[in-house]
C-alpha positions in Angstrom: -53.4 105.2 26.1 -55.4 108.3 25.1 -57.3 106.3 22.5 -58.2 103.6 25.1 -59.3 106.2 27.6 -61.6 108.1 25.2 -63.1 104.9 23.8 -63.6 103.4 27.2 -65.3 106.5 28.5 -67.6 106.7 25.5 -68.6 103.0 25.8 -69.2 103.3 29.6 -71.6 106.2 28.9 -73.4 104.6 25.9 -73.6 101.1 27.2 -73.9 101.7 31.0 -76.0 98.6 31.5 -73.5 96.2 30.1 -71.1 94.1 32.1 -67.4 95.0 32.3 -66.6 92.0 30.2 -68.9 93.1 27.3 -67.5 96.6 27.5 -64.0 95.2 27.3 -64.9 93.2 24.2 -66.4 96.2 22.5 -63.3 98.3 23.4 -60.9 95.6 22.1 -62.5 95.8 18.7 -62.5 99.6 18.6 -58.8 99.9 19.5 -57.7 96.8 17.6 -55.0 97.1 14.9 -57.6 96.1 12.3 -59.9 99.1 13.2 -57.0 101.5 13.5 -55.7 100.4 10.0 -59.2 100.9 8.5 -59.5 104.4 10.0 -55.9 105.3 9.0 -56.8 104.5 5.4 -60.1 106.3 5.6 -58.4 109.5 6.6 -55.5 109.2 4.2 -52.6 108.2 6.6 -51.4 105.8 4.0 -50.9 108.6 1.5 -48.7 110.8 3.8 -46.8 108.2 5.8 -43.1 108.7 5.7 -41.2 105.4 5.0 -38.0 104.3 3.4 -37.9 103.3 -0.3 -37.3 99.7 0.7 -40.3 99.7 3.0 -42.4 101.4 0.3 -41.4 98.7 -2.2 -42.6 96.0 0.3 -46.0 97.7 0.6 -45.2 99.5 3.8 -47.6 102.3 3.3 -50.5 99.9 3.5 -48.9 97.6 6.1 -51.5 97.2 8.9 -48.9 97.6 11.7 -47.4 100.8 10.0 -50.9 102.2 9.6 -52.0 101.5 13.2 -48.7 102.8 14.6 -48.9 106.0 12.5 -52.5 106.7 13.6 -51.6 106.1 17.3 -48.6 108.5 16.8 -50.9 111.1 15.3 -53.3 110.8 18.2 -50.3 111.1 20.6 -49.0 114.2 18.8 -52.4 115.9 18.9 -52.5 115.2 22.7 -49.0 116.5 23.3 -49.2 119.5 20.9 -52.7 120.6 22.0 -54.5 118.9 24.8 -56.7 115.9 25.8 -59.9 117.5 24.6 -58.5 118.1 21.1 -57.3 114.4 20.9 -60.8 113.3 22.2 -62.5 115.4 19.5 -60.3 113.8 16.8 -61.0 110.3 18.1 -64.8 110.8 18.4 -64.9 112.3 14.9 -63.1 109.5 13.1 -64.4 106.6 15.3 -68.0 107.8 15.3 -69.2 105.4 12.7 -67.7 102.5 14.7 -68.9 103.9 18.0 -72.5 104.4 17.0 -73.0 100.8 15.7 -75.5 99.1 18.0 -74.0 95.7 17.7 -74.1 93.0 20.3 -70.7 92.7 22.0 -68.5 90.9 19.5 -67.1 87.4 20.1 -63.8 86.6 18.5 -63.6 83.4 16.5 -61.2 81.8 19.1 -63.8 82.3 21.9 -66.7 81.1 19.6 -64.8 78.0 18.7 -63.9 77.3 22.3 -67.5 77.5 23.4 -68.7 75.4 20.5 -66.1 72.6 21.0 -66.9 72.6 24.8 -70.6 72.1 24.1 -69.9 69.3 21.6 -67.1 67.5 23.4 -66.7 68.9 26.9 -63.1 69.5 26.0 -61.1 72.5 24.7 -59.5 72.7 21.2 -55.7 72.5 21.3 -53.7 75.2 19.5 -50.1 74.8 18.2 -48.6 78.0 16.8 -45.1 78.4 15.4 -43.0 80.9 13.4 -42.5 79.6 9.9 -40.3 82.3 8.4 -40.5 85.8 7.1 -38.4 88.7 8.3 -37.9 90.0 11.8 -40.1 92.9 11.0 -42.6 90.8 9.1 -42.7 87.3 10.5 -45.1 84.5 9.3 -46.8 82.1 11.7 -48.8 78.9 11.2 -51.4 77.9 13.8 -52.9 74.4 14.0 -56.0 73.4 15.9 -56.6 69.8 17.0 -60.1 68.7 18.2 -59.2 65.2 19.2 -62.6 64.1 20.2 -64.0 64.9 16.8 -60.8 63.7 15.0 -60.4 67.1 13.3 -57.3 69.2 12.6 -57.1 72.6 10.8 -54.3 75.0 10.0 -53.9 78.6 8.8 -51.2 81.3 8.5 -51.0 84.8 9.7 -48.5 87.7 10.3 -48.8 87.2 14.1 -49.6 84.4 16.4 -52.9 86.0 17.3 -53.8 86.5 13.6 -52.9 82.9 12.7 -55.0 81.6 15.6 -57.9 83.8 14.6 -57.8 82.6 11.0 -57.6 78.9 11.9 -60.5 79.3 14.4 -62.6 80.9 11.5 -61.8 77.9 9.3 -62.8 75.4 12.1 -66.0 77.3 12.9 -67.0 77.3 9.2 -66.4 73.6 8.9 -68.3 72.8 12.1 -71.2 75.0 11.0 -71.5 73.2 7.7 -71.1 69.7 9.1 -74.2 69.8 11.3 
């Protein structure tokens, strides 16, 4: 919650002319597991994370979820041990590179595909996602997209439903971009 508050406040000040939706898209990227994992590695969390031998053997020190959870815990500890301003300084320091990028509000592949398919067919792509195995702590999912009006079907795997859907949307977007 501290991370979201700090990032949201920064974005509202920096991009005061943007819509709430665009600010939300920017914030979603900045507080995403992917961004947290990148920053965790940049600051060396992967080198000091305390995990069991079994987890270490499974690559747990570089597991995205472990990294993002550890970084969030570190931010929470700074907040609880010191105060909000100390946590804010930490966040601004290590997120600065990401915060300062003047990028257009990002669109995730799922939204991009939805917009493209609606333009081409006036319909929405259909997603089917299911768990295909893995362990309780590290499941595997496969997501399929059907675009019936174009007679197309794609599939991709991921470690979460969201990741699998994102990956299959990227594949479909690439195919559609190269087929025009």
